[in-house]
N, C-alpha and C positions, 0 to 999 in steps of 0.2 A: 542557532540557525545549521543546516543541512551545510557543508562544505565539498560538491563536488563538482568533477573533471569539467570543461567547457562542453559542449556538445551532448551530455547525458541527458538523457530523457525521462521524464518520470512517468510511467502508463500504469494507472489504478483500475484494477476490475471490477466491473459493473454487478457480475453475481457475484454472492458470498462463495465462500470458498470452505472447500474442509479444511479446517486446521490443523490435522493431523498431519495432512500432506508437508513433507520435507522438502530438499531439492530436487529432486529426480520427477516426485510426483508434479511440482507446481510448474517445473520447465515444462512438461508435457502441457499443461494447461495453456502456459504463454505458447505454444506453437499452435495446438489443436485449438482452442477456445478464444483466445485472443488476436489468431493469425501474425505472431512476431516472434524474433529469431531469439530465443532465452540468452543466446553468446554474445549478443551484440555490447551489451555495458550498460546500459541502460536500465532503470529499475524498474519492477514491477510490484504491484503491491497488491493486495489481497488480506480482505477482511472478512471476517465469520459473520455468519448469520444473523446473529446480536450488535454485531458493530460495536464489540467491546476489546477484541482482538487484531491486532495485522499483523503480518507476517509478510517482509521485503524481500525478493529475490535479486539477484545480480552474478552476472561473472565478473568476475577477479581474474586478472591476469593467468591464470594456470587452474581454477576452481569456478564453484559455486558457493556466493555465501549466503545467507538467509539472516533476517535479522527479524528477531518477533516484540512483539508489546503486549501485553494483556492490563486492561484497564482493573482495578480495583472498583471502581466505582463508576458509572456515567459510561456515555457510548461515543465514538467517534461521530462526528460531523462528515458521513461521506458524501461527496457531490454526485446530485442528479446526473446520471446519462442524458445524450440525447437520444430519442428513440432509435432502436437496433444497435446501438452501439455496444460495443464490447467490453470499451475501455474509455476512461479520461484522462486524457492528460493536463499534468500541471505542471508549472515548472517550481523550480527546487523554491520559493519564498510562501508558494501555494502547499506545496508538499508537508514544508516545516511547519506553518500553520495548522494543517490538517492534523499531523501527528503531537500538537499541542494544546489544541481546543476540542474541549469534553463537553459534551450536553449534560447537565444532570437537573433538569429542569428549567433550566436557563444557562446558555452558554456560557464556559467559565474557564480561562485558563487552569488547564491540571499544575497541582502546586498551590492555588489561591486558599486562601481562609474564608471559612467563610463563617 
């Protein structure tokens, strides 16, 4: 499970993102499209169109950090947004589950043997 400091919020972008973007491009998306402050210390989660790639952006004390995960098979189960919402807020448990549950015809935990 993820261990994050108290008060950190996790924002998932509702629209697919270009996974070629790095910290500067993602921070511009956070400000422009999501209407949030990228240096807030919160986590901003972006998925590819196929939902098989995720990139997380956050501001650490003195710079941006990005974390990426690309699935070999399956897709992430991205939550559906409310109409007109640019982001979905998840708590730490929900984000951890999102990053570990993968659809491959039926929902399975990554690493589960078939």
